[in-house]
C-alpha positions as CSV (number, residue, x, y, z in Angstrom):
1,M,0.1,0.0,0.1
2,P,1.4,3.7,-0.6
3,V,2.0,5.7,2.2
4,I,-0.2,8.9,2.2
5,P,1.6,11.8,4.3
6,S,-0.5,13.6,7.3
7,M,-1.4,17.0,6.5
8,R,-2.0,19.5,9.3
9,W,-4.6,22.2,8.7
10,A,-5.5,25.1,10.7
11,D,-7.0,28.4,10.5
12,A,-7.3,31.4,12.9
13,L,-9.8,35.0,12.6
14,S,-8.9,38.4,14.6
15,T,-10.9,41.6,14.5
16,A,-8.2,43.2,16.7
17,P,-8.1,46.7,15.4
18,D,-4.1,46.5,16.3
19,L,-2.5,44.4,13.7
20,G,0.3,43.4,16.4
21,Q,-2.6,42.6,18.5
22,A,-4.5,40.7,15.6
23,V,-0.9,38.4,14.2
24,A,-0.7,37.4,18.1
25,A,-4.5,36.2,18.4
26,C,-4.6,34.5,15.5
27,S,-0.7,32.9,15.8
28,A,-2.4,31.6,19.5
29,A,-5.3,30.2,17.9
30,L,-3.4,27.9,15.0
31,G,-1.4,26.5,17.5
32,E,2.0,25.4,17.7
33,A,3.6,25.2,14.6
34,P,5.3,21.9,13.3
35,E,9.1,21.4,14.0
36,G,10.1,23.4,11.0
37,G,7.2,25.3,10.7
38,F,4.0,25.7,8.6
39,D,5.1,25.0,4.5
40,L,2.6,27.4,3.4
41,L,1.0,30.0,5.4
42,C,-2.2,31.6,3.8
43,A,-3.2,35.3,4.8
44,F,-5.6,37.8,3.7
45,V,-6.1,41.0,6.0
46,S,-8.7,44.2,5.4
47,P,-7.5,47.2,4.7
48,A,-8.5,49.2,7.5
49,H,-5.3,47.6,8.7
50,E,-3.5,51.1,7.5
51,D,-0.2,49.1,8.5
52,A,-0.7,46.5,6.5
53,D,3.0,46.5,5.0
54,D,4.3,45.3,7.7
55,L,2.4,41.9,7.7
56,P,5.1,39.8,6.4
57,E,7.3,40.7,9.0
58,L,5.2,40.2,12.1
59,L,4.1,37.2,10.9
60,A,8.1,35.8,10.3
61,D,8.0,36.5,14.2
62,A,4.9,35.3,15.4
63,V,3.9,32.4,13.1
64,P,6.9,29.9,11.8
65,H,6.6,29.2,8.1
66,R,8.4,28.2,5.0
67,H,6.1,30.5,2.6
68,L,4.1,32.9,2.9
69,L,0.8,33.8,0.5
70,G,-1.6,36.8,0.5
71,C,-3.3,40.0,0.4
72,T,-5.9,42.3,1.3
73,G,-9.5,41.5,0.9
74,G,-12.7,43.3,1.5
75,G,-13.5,41.1,3.6
76,V,-11.8,38.4,5.0
77,I,-13.0,34.3,6.1
78,G,-11.4,32.2,8.3
79,G,-12.4,30.5,11.9
80,G,-15.8,29.8,10.7
81,H,-16.5,33.6,10.1
82,E,-17.2,35.9,6.9
83,V,-15.9,39.7,8.3
84,E,-16.8,42.0,5.8
85,R,-16.5,45.3,7.8
86,G,-14.2,46.3,9.9
87,P,-10.8,44.9,10.8
88,A,-9.5,41.5,10.5
89,L,-7.0,39.1,9.6
90,G,-7.5,35.3,8.6
91,L,-4.8,32.9,8.8
92,I,-4.5,29.6,7.4
93,A,-1.9,27.3,8.0
94,A,-0.3,24.3,6.1
95,R,2.1,21.4,7.4
96,L,2.2,20.1,3.5
97,P,4.9,16.5,3.9
98,D,6.1,15.8,1.0
99,V,4.7,18.4,-1.0
100,E,6.6,20.8,-3.0
101,V,6.0,24.7,-2.8
102,T,6.8,26.7,-5.5
103,P,6.5,30.3,-5.0
104,F,6.3,32.8,-8.3
105,A,5.6,36.8,-8.5
106,L,4.8,38.1,-12.4
107,D,4.2,41.7,-13.5
108,L,2.8,43.2,-16.3
109,G,6.5,43.3,-18.2
110,D,6.6,39.6,-17.2
111,L,3.4,38.9,-19.8
112,A,4.9,40.5,-22.3
113,D,8.4,39.2,-22.1
114,L,6.2,35.5,-21.8
115,A,4.3,36.4,-25.1
116,G,7.3,36.9,-26.7
117,E,9.4,34.0,-25.9
118,A,6.3,32.3,-26.7
119,D,6.1,34.3,-30.3
120,A,10.0,33.1,-31.1
121,G,8.9,29.7,-30.8
122,R,9.9,28.8,-27.2
123,G,6.6,27.5,-26.5
124,P,5.4,26.5,-23.0
125,G,8.7,26.1,-21.8
126,A,9.4,30.4,-21.2
127,W,6.2,29.8,-18.8
128,S,7.5,26.9,-17.2
129,D,10.7,28.9,-16.8
130,R,9.7,31.6,-14.9
131,V,7.1,30.5,-12.8
132,G,10.0,27.7,-12.0
133,A,7.6,24.3,-11.4
134,A,8.1,21.2,-13.6
135,P,6.0,20.4,-16.6
136,G,4.2,17.8,-16.0
137,G,5.0,17.7,-11.8
138,A,2.6,20.8,-10.4
139,A,-0.3,19.4,-8.7
140,A,-2.4,22.7,-8.1
141,F,-1.7,26.7,-8.5
142,L,-2.6,29.2,-5.8
143,V,-2.8,32.8,-7.4
144,L,-3.7,36.3,-6.1
145,A,-3.4,39.7,-8.5
146,D,-4.2,43.1,-8.1
147,P,-7.2,43.8,-10.1
148,F,-5.8,47.9,-11.3
149,S,-2.2,46.7,-12.4
150,F,-2.6,43.3,-14.6
151,R,-4.0,41.3,-16.6
152,P,-5.1,37.7,-14.9
153,E,-6.5,36.0,-18.0
154,A,-3.7,36.0,-19.3
155,L,-1.7,34.7,-16.7
156,I,-4.8,31.7,-16.9
157,A,-3.9,31.5,-20.3
158,G,-0.3,30.6,-19.4
159,L,-0.5,28.7,-16.9
160,E,-2.8,26.6,-18.7
161,Y,-0.3,26.5,-21.9
162,A,2.0,25.3,-20.1
163,Y,0.4,22.9,-17.4
164,P,-2.7,21.8,-19.1
165,G,-5.2,20.2,-16.9
166,V,-3.7,21.5,-13.7
167,P,-6.1,23.7,-11.5
168,V,-6.2,27.1,-10.7
169,V,-7.6,28.7,-8.1
170,G,-6.9,32.0,-6.9
171,G,-8.7,35.7,-6.5
172,L,-8.3,39.2,-7.4
173,A,-6.9,41.4,-4.3
174,S,-10.1,44.0,-3.2
175,G,-10.4,46.5,-0.4
176,G,-9.5,49.8,-2.7
177,Q,-10.6,51.2,-5.5
178,H,-7.7,52.3,-7.4
179,P,-4.0,51.6,-8.5
180,G,-1.7,51.0,-5.6
181,I,-4.0,50.6,-2.6
182,N,-4.0,46.6,-2.7
183,R,-1.0,44.5,-1.4
184,L,0.4,41.0,-2.4
185,Y,2.3,39.1,0.2
186,L,5.3,36.4,-1.0
187,D,6.8,34.7,1.6
188,G,8.7,38.0,3.2
189,E,8.0,40.8,0.4
190,V,4.8,43.1,-0.3
191,H,3.7,43.9,-4.0
192,A,1.7,46.6,-5.1
193,A,1.1,45.1,-8.4
194,G,0.6,42.4,-10.4
195,A,0.5,38.9,-9.2
196,V,1.7,36.3,-6.6
197,G,1.4,32.7,-6.6
198,V,2.5,29.0,-5.5
199,A,3.1,25.8,-7.4
200,L,2.4,23.1,-5.4
201,A,3.7,19.4,-6.7
202,G,3.8,16.2,-4.5
203,A,1.9,14.5,-2.2
204,V,-1.2,16.5,-2.3
205,R,-4.7,16.7,-4.1
206,V,-6.1,19.4,-5.3
207,E,-10.0,19.6,-6.2
208,T,-12.4,22.2,-6.6
209,V,-16.0,23.9,-6.4
210,V,-16.5,26.4,-8.4
211,A,-20.4,27.3,-7.4
212,Q,-21.3,30.1,-10.2
213,G,-24.6,31.1,-7.9
214,V,-27.3,30.1,-10.8
215,R,-29.7,28.0,-11.4
216,G,-31.0,26.7,-15.5
217,I,-34.0,28.3,-16.7
218,G,-35.5,26.7,-19.7
219,R,-33.3,23.5,-21.8
220,P,-30.7,23.5,-23.5
221,H,-30.1,24.8,-26.9
222,L,-27.3,24.3,-30.1
223,V,-25.7,27.8,-31.1
224,T,-26.5,27.9,-34.7
225,R,-25.3,31.4,-35.4
226,A,-22.7,33.0,-33.7
227,D,-19.9,35.7,-34.5
228,G,-17.5,36.8,-31.7
229,Q,-19.9,37.6,-28.8
230,V,-23.3,38.2,-30.3
231,L,-25.9,35.6,-30.3
232,Y,-28.1,35.5,-33.1
233,A,-29.5,32.1,-33.3
234,L,-30.6,29.2,-31.4
235,D,-31.3,25.4,-32.9
236,G,-31.7,27.4,-36.1
237,R,-34.4,29.9,-34.6
238,P,-33.7,33.8,-33.8
239,V,-32.8,33.9,-30.7
240,F,-35.4,36.7,-29.9
241,E,-38.2,34.1,-30.8
242,V,-36.4,31.9,-28.2
243,L,-36.2,33.7,-26.0
244,E,-39.8,35.2,-26.2
245,E,-40.9,31.2,-25.9
246,L,-38.9,30.9,-22.6
247,F,-40.6,33.8,-21.0
248,A,-43.7,32.6,-22.0
249,E,-43.5,29.7,-20.3
250,L,-41.7,30.8,-17.4
251,P,-42.7,30.6,-13.8
252,E,-43.4,34.2,-12.7
253,E,-41.2,34.5,-9.9
254,D,-38.6,33.3,-12.4
255,A,-39.8,35.8,-15.1
256,A,-39.3,38.7,-12.6
257,R,-35.4,37.0,-12.1
258,A,-34.8,37.0,-15.8
259,S,-36.2,40.2,-16.2
260,R,-33.4,41.5,-14.2
261,G,-30.5,39.8,-15.2
262,L,-30.2,37.0,-17.2
263,F,-27.7,34.9,-17.6
264,L,-26.1,32.2,-20.1
265,G,-24.3,29.2,-19.5
266,V,-21.9,28.0,-22.3
267,S,-20.7,24.8,-22.1
268,Q,-16.9,24.2,-22.5
269,D,-16.9,20.2,-23.8
270,A,-17.6,20.1,-27.2
271,A,-17.8,16.8,-27.4
272,N,-21.1,16.7,-24.1
273,D,-24.1,17.3,-25.5
274,A,-26.3,17.4,-22.4
275,P,-24.2,19.3,-19.7
276,E,-25.1,19.3,-16.3
277,H,-25.2,21.5,-13.4
278,G,-22.3,23.1,-12.5
279,E,-20.6,22.4,-15.8
280,Y,-21.9,25.7,-17.9
281,L,-19.6,28.8,-17.8
282,I,-22.2,31.8,-16.8
283,R,-21.7,35.1,-18.4
284,N,-23.7,37.8,-18.5
285,V,-26.5,38.7,-21.3
286,L,-25.1,42.2,-21.6
287,G,-28.2,43.3,-23.5
288,A,-29.3,43.7,-27.5
289,L,-27.7,44.8,-29.9
290,E,-29.0,47.6,-31.8
291,G,-30.6,46.8,-35.0
292,K,-30.1,43.5,-34.8
293,D,-32.0,40.4,-33.7
294,A,-29.0,39.3,-31.6
295,V,-27.6,39.5,-28.0
296,V,-24.5,40.4,-26.4
297,V,-22.7,37.8,-24.0
298,G,-20.0,38.3,-21.9
299,E,-18.4,35.8,-23.9
300,Q,-17.0,34.4,-27.0
301,L,-19.3,31.9,-28.6
302,R,-18.7,29.3,-30.9
303,E,-21.2,27.9,-33.2
304,G,-21.8,24.2,-32.2
305,S,-21.6,24.7,-28.9
306,I,-24.0,23.7,-26.1
307,V,-25.7,26.8,-24.4
308,R,-28.6,27.5,-21.9
309,F,-30.2,30.5,-20.2
310,H,-29.8,31.3,-16.1
311,V,-30.8,33.1,-13.8
312,R,-29.6,34.3,-10.4
313,D,-30.4,35.9,-6.2
314,A,-29.5,34.9,-3.2
315,A,-32.3,31.8,-3.4
316,T,-30.8,30.0,-6.6
317,S,-27.5,31.2,-5.0
318,A,-27.4,29.0,-2.0
319,E,-29.4,26.3,-3.8
320,D,-26.4,26.1,-6.4
321,L,-23.7,26.3,-3.7
322,A,-25.8,23.5,-2.2
323,L,-25.3,21.1,-5.1
324,L,-22.4,21.8,-5.7
325,L,-20.7,20.9,-2.0
326,S,-23.3,18.0,-1.8
327,A,-21.7,16.8,-5.2
328,Y,-18.1,16.7,-3.9
329,A,-19.0,15.5,-0.1
330,A,-20.9,12.3,-2.0
331,R,-17.8,11.6,-4.1
332,H,-15.7,11.7,-1.2
333,P,-17.9,10.0,1.7
334,D,-14.0,8.2,3.0
335,D,-11.8,10.4,2.0
336,P,-12.3,14.0,3.7
337,A,-10.4,17.4,2.9
338,S,-8.1,18.3,5.1
339,G,-7.6,21.8,4.6
340,A,-9.9,24.8,1.7
341,L,-9.3,28.2,0.7
342,L,-12.5,29.9,-0.5
343,F,-12.5,32.5,-2.7
344,S,-15.9,34.3,-2.9
345,C,-17.1,37.5,-4.7
346,L,-17.5,40.7,-3.0
347,G,-21.1,40.8,-4.2
348,R,-22.1,37.7,-2.2
349,G,-21.6,37.4,1.4
350,E,-24.3,39.6,4.0
351,H,-24.9,41.6,0.4
352,L,-26.4,38.9,-1.4
353,Y,-27.7,36.5,1.5
354,G,-29.2,39.0,4.0
355,E,-27.0,37.6,6.9
356,P,-23.4,36.6,7.6
357,D,-21.1,33.3,7.1
358,H,-23.4,31.9,4.6
359,D,-21.1,29.9,2.3
360,T,-18.9,29.0,5.2
361,V,-21.6,27.6,7.2
362,A,-23.0,25.6,4.3
363,F,-19.4,25.0,3.9
364,K,-19.5,23.1,7.3
365,R,-22.3,21.8,7.4
366,I,-22.5,19.5,4.2
367,V,-18.7,19.5,3.6
368,G,-17.5,19.3,6.9
369,E,-15.3,21.1,9.9
370,A,-11.9,21.1,7.7
371,P,-10.1,24.6,8.5
372,L,-11.7,27.0,6.0
373,G,-9.7,30.7,4.7
374,G,-10.1,33.1,2.4
375,F,-11.4,36.4,1.2
376,F,-14.2,38.3,-0.3
377,C,-12.4,39.5,-4.2
378,N,-12.3,41.4,-7.2
379,G,-12.9,38.4,-9.4
380,E,-12.6,35.0,-8.3
381,I,-10.2,31.4,-10.0
382,G,-11.2,29.0,-10.6
383,P,-11.8,25.6,-12.9
384,V,-15.0,25.0,-14.9
385,G,-15.3,22.3,-17.3
386,A,-11.9,21.4,-18.6
387,G,-10.4,24.9,-18.5
388,V,-10.2,28.4,-16.3
389,Y,-11.2,31.1,-16.3
390,L,-12.3,34.5,-14.0
391,H,-15.1,34.5,-12.7
392,G,-18.1,37.1,-10.8
393,Y,-20.7,36.5,-8.3
394,T,-18.8,33.0,-6.9
395,S,-17.5,30.9,-4.4
396,A,-14.6,29.5,-5.6
397,F,-13.1,26.5,-3.4
398,A,-9.8,24.7,-3.5
399,L,-10.3,21.6,-1.2
400,F,-6.6,20.2,-0.4
401,H,-6.5,16.0,-0.2
402,P,-2.9,13.6,1.2
403,A,-1.8,11.8,-2.1
404,P,0.2,9.0,-2.1
405,A,3.9,10.2,-1.9
406,G,5.5,10.3,-5.4
407,A,2.3,10.2,-6.8
């Protein structure tokens, strides 16, 4: 039998207004660090802590660790709670035996250089050299980016190019509405721009649950005429004819939801003609194209793909989350996650549900008591189907399982 190393995860949260006191409280809650320190410490801090630049130094003294990854967040998740206002510091720490943690940082100049190297024929090797993780060896990437100074879609595309099939999970730093205000943490460094991340390789398996907060309405359709983001026809019929029929058949409550905001789910698996819940990439229906019998969607469309209209509100978001977490739990009755990270949208939380801690409580109720930490993002990164995307109004979970050493 292969040996599966034992992981140890712990999470903590403090709302102390003084950052030093918050670090001390979280350190005490995490408990004694393992010999040699935690292998990975993730830290998320609210912008109410104006001395957030001091966080890596404070953590170096209080919580022994090998690698630090974190950022500022408009809301902080940890210790079984979600703090959306006021000062907050959340930590989640992991002992990861036989797991290699490779940190990396990128800026816009790096993206330009990597694109140039790829054009010159270096291909995915340019990305793997810059990131530092061996091709074929990575189990997952955790990434954080500043929304004002970086292009996260380019990072996602590059990682998919160099490491096909490897999950990428993370989010965009939040808490500030103008460039230069957010902070990203990587080991002992503080970055005011760009992106930071870690590659995980070795005795770890990372699974994802990406809850986009929607519910399908009507039936799936085949895209029969589209041009980029413009959708003209479904099932050989004008799109407005299909929509008129859809609204006529909807229950009154769903018709009202669709009138307030309609979404299109786009299947990312061309071979799957019957996508299930959670297998659609959800994008906004942005409106009608003036002078044309067409609608504009926030995604590039391909003729021949399967799509379905969706609605979103608090009730559908809660239902979507429960369904996806339950499906994950059903797959792992005897293989619980050792720890988890949650990257949730600023538009969720109490603003959406009218109550605090909604997604955290759902996770604990359905998945179990695994330590959970994270933050509320300006955009969430996670897989749907075979691809990785930047989302909105989403909760993206990364769930960490021990795996046989050398697997």
